[in-house]
C-alpha positions in Angstrom: 95.1 77.9 45.8 95.3 79.6 49.2 96.1 76.2 50.8 99.1 75.9 48.5 100.3 79.4 49.4 100.0 78.6 53.1 102.0 75.4 52.5 104.7 77.4 50.8 105.0 79.7 53.7 105.1 76.9 56.3 109.0 77.0 56.5 108.9 80.7 57.1 106.2 80.3 59.8 108.3 77.6 61.5 111.4 79.9 61.6 109.3 82.8 62.9 107.8 80.5 65.6 111.3 79.5 66.8 112.4 83.1 67.1 109.2 84.5 68.6 110.2 83.8 72.2 113.6 85.6 71.7 111.8 88.7 70.3 109.8 89.0 73.5 112.9 88.9 75.8 114.9 91.3 73.6 113.8 94.4 75.7 114.8 92.8 78.9 118.0 91.4 77.4 118.9 94.9 76.1 118.3 96.6 79.5 120.3 93.8 81.3 123.2 94.1 78.8 123.4 97.9 79.1 123.0 98.2 82.9 124.5 94.9 84.2 126.6 92.8 81.7 128.5 95.7 80.0 129.4 97.4 83.3 130.6 94.2 84.8 132.8 93.5 81.7 134.1 97.0 82.0 134.8 96.6 85.7 136.7 93.4 85.1 138.8 95.2 82.4 139.6 98.0 84.9 140.6 95.4 87.5 143.5 94.4 85.3 144.8 98.0 85.2 146.6 100.5 87.4 144.5 103.6 86.8 143.4 106.6 88.8 140.3 107.2 86.6 141.8 110.1 84.7 145.4 109.6 83.7 147.2 106.9 81.7 146.1 103.2 82.0 148.9 100.7 82.9 148.1 97.0 82.3 149.0 94.9 85.4 147.3 91.6 84.6 146.2 89.8 87.8 148.5 91.9 90.0 145.6 93.7 91.7 144.1 90.3 92.6 147.4 89.1 94.1 147.8 92.3 96.1 144.2 92.0 97.3 144.8 88.6 98.9 147.9 90.0 100.6 146.1 93.1 101.8 145.2 93.1 105.6 142.5 95.7 105.0 140.7 93.4 102.5 140.7 90.5 105.0 139.4 92.8 107.7 136.6 93.9 105.4 135.9 90.2 104.5 135.7 89.3 108.2 133.2 92.1 108.8 131.1 90.8 105.9 131.1 87.3 107.5 129.6 88.8 110.6 127.0 90.6 108.5 126.1 87.4 106.6 125.3 85.8 109.9 123.4 88.7 111.4 121.7 90.0 108.2 120.9 86.6 106.7 121.2 83.5 108.9 119.8 84.8 112.2 116.8 86.6 110.5 115.9 83.4 108.6 116.0 81.2 111.7 114.1 83.8 113.8 111.7 84.5 110.9 110.8 80.8 110.7 110.1 80.5 114.4 108.0 83.7 114.5 106.0 82.9 111.4 105.3 79.3 112.5 104.0 80.7 115.9 101.6 83.2 114.4 101.0 81.8 110.9 98.4 79.2 111.8 96.6 81.1 114.5 94.1 83.9 114.2 95.6 86.7 116.3 93.9 90.1 117.0 95.6 92.8 114.9 97.7 90.4 112.8 97.4 92.6 109.8 98.7 95.6 111.8 101.7 93.6 113.0 102.4 92.5 109.4 102.6 96.1 108.4 104.9 96.9 111.3 107.1 94.0 110.4 107.4 95.2 106.8 107.8 98.9 107.6 111.7 98.8 107.7 111.8 97.6 104.1 110.5 101.0 102.8 113.0 103.1 104.9 116.2 104.2 103.2 119.3 102.4 104.7 121.0 105.8 105.4 118.0 106.9 107.4 118.0 103.7 109.3 121.7 104.3 110.1 121.0 107.8 111.4 118.2 106.5 113.6 120.3 103.8 115.2 123.2 106.3 115.7 120.8 108.1 118.1 119.7 104.8 119.7 123.3 103.7 120.2 124.6 107.1 121.3 126.9 106.9 124.3 125.4 110.2 125.7 121.7 110.2 125.1 121.1 106.8 123.4 118.1 104.7 124.4 120.1 101.6 125.1 122.5 103.3 127.5 119.6 105.1 129.2 117.8 101.7 129.8 120.9 100.1 131.1 121.3 103.0 133.6 117.7 102.7 134.7 117.9 99.0 135.5 121.2 99.4 137.3 123.6 98.0 134.6 125.7 101.2 134.3 128.9 99.2 133.9 127.6 97.9 130.5 127.1 101.4 129.2 129.5 102.1 126.3 130.0 103.8 123.0 128.6 101.0 121.0 130.0 102.2 117.7 133.3 103.3 119.3 134.9 99.9 120.1 136.1 97.2 117.8 134.6 94.6 120.1 131.1 96.0 119.9 130.8 98.0 116.7 130.5 95.1 114.1 127.8 93.4 116.2 126.0 96.7 116.8 125.8 97.2 113.1 124.8 93.5 112.7 121.9 94.0 115.1 120.5 96.7 112.8 120.5 94.0 110.1 118.5 91.6 112.3 115.9 94.4 112.9 115.9 95.3 109.2 115.5 91.9 107.6 113.5 89.9 110.3 110.3 91.5 109.2 111.0 90.7 105.5 111.6 87.1 106.4 108.5 86.8 108.5 106.2 88.3 105.8 107.6 85.9 103.2 107.3 82.9 105.5 103.8 83.8 106.5 102.7 83.9 102.9 104.3 80.4 102.4 102.6 78.9 105.5 99.2 80.1 104.4 99.5 78.0 101.2 100.1 74.8 103.2 97.0 72.6 103.3 95.7 72.5 106.9 94.6 68.9 106.4 98.3 67.9 106.3 98.7 69.2 109.9 95.5 67.5 110.9 96.7 64.1 109.5 100.0 64.6 111.4 98.2 65.3 114.6 96.2 62.1 114.2 99.4 60.2 113.7 100.7 61.6 117.0 103.1 64.3 115.7 103.7 67.1 118.2 104.2 70.8 117.2 108.0 70.5 116.9 107.6 67.4 114.6 105.0 69.2 112.5 107.4 72.2 112.1 110.4 70.0 111.1 108.6 67.5 108.8 105.8 69.7 107.3 106.5 73.4 107.6 110.2 73.5 106.8 110.0 71.3 103.7 107.0 73.3 102.4 108.9 76.6 102.9 112.1 75.6 101.1 111.5 77.9 98.1 110.6 80.8 100.4 113.8 80.1 102.4 115.8 80.2 99.2 114.3 83.6 98.3 114.9 85.1 101.8 118.4 83.7 102.0 119.4 85.1 98.5 117.8 88.6 99.1 119.3 89.0 102.6 122.7 87.7 101.5 122.9 90.3 98.8 121.9 92.9 101.3 124.6 91.8 103.7 127.3 92.0 101.1 126.4 95.1 99.0 123.3 97.4 99.1 121.9 97.9 102.6 125.2 97.3 104.5 126.9 100.1 102.5 124.4 102.8 103.5 124.1 101.7 107.1 127.9 101.5 107.8 128.6 104.7 106.0 126.0 106.5 108.1 126.9 105.0 111.5 130.6 104.2 111.9 132.0 105.3 108.6 133.8 102.0 108.3 135.8 102.4 111.5 136.4 99.8 114.3 136.2 96.8 112.1 132.9 97.5 110.5 134.0 98.4 107.0 132.5 95.9 104.4 134.1 95.1 101.1 131.7 97.4 99.2 132.6 100.4 101.3 136.4 99.6 101.1 136.0 99.5 97.3 134.2 102.8 97.3 137.0 104.5 99.3 139.7 103.1 97.1 137.9 104.3 93.9 136.7 107.8 95.0 138.9 108.8 97.9 142.3 107.2 97.0 141.7 107.1 93.2 142.9 103.5 92.9 140.2 102.5 90.4 141.9 99.4 89.2 142.3 97.9 92.6 138.8 98.9 93.6 137.4 97.2 90.5 139.2 94.0 91.5 137.4 94.1 94.8 134.1 94.6 93.1 134.7 91.7 90.8 135.5 89.4 93.8 132.4 90.7 95.6 130.2 89.9 92.6 131.7 86.4 92.2 131.2 85.8 95.9 127.6 86.7 95.7 127.0 84.5 92.6 128.8 81.5 94.1 126.9 81.7 97.5 123.6 82.3 95.6 124.2 79.2 93.5 125.0 77.1 96.6 121.8 78.3 98.3 119.7 77.5 95.2 121.3 74.0 94.9 120.6 73.3 98.5 117.0 74.4 98.1 116.5 72.3 95.1 118.1 69.3 96.7 116.0 69.5 99.8 
């Protein structure tokens, strides 16, 4: 009798089994919808309006987007972001691969201490980092100008954040310092999972250190490279760069990224519609570049 009852409930069990995975992801889906999907849809809606955030909303369609691509300030911010992508993402990844490959397969004294030092910048707030480097780059008492004076290179002393020719790269160097340690730590963890016997076999076949790095280390670290590229790319376009620029140059001298420009439009000039259009383009740019990086990683 019980077997017949179980048989009658089999269709119900099948339906419940199909929906069980979705029940588990409901909490995450709800949080994502409330804090990510809904705000983005709302931002896209605002991007189609002329609105100061308080008064009457006027529908403009895609006019904000057309004006954006004709706005010299947008292209100046876009150019600054290109510099930050190179210095916050590409250079740290390349340097991180080199450093991690040099120390990853050797037992160095104090390696755990150096790993902690490498990772330390990740736990410091970006605004605090900006303030620290404002002192370092100071034209009056900054460490860099003091060192240049001591070694007789006084002619190179300058206000590093005060010139268009140096300010974007000075901010970019902060990004190298900030993200290099993150890249090294991730790559070191990836190198440690590579079987040492693969390197031994390559040595027997006559492969030198450079060939081992190119044909063994790089392919084995492709997933770690994707992670580092994606994280540092997002930092260079949105989170870290906003706090660092706002606490160093304030966006002057060609250092203002798109995120800071959008903030100024929304909360200083009260052009919420135009600012929303900038944010939408920034999010789309991050998504497109992230997909390209992931596809390259999968293809390699």
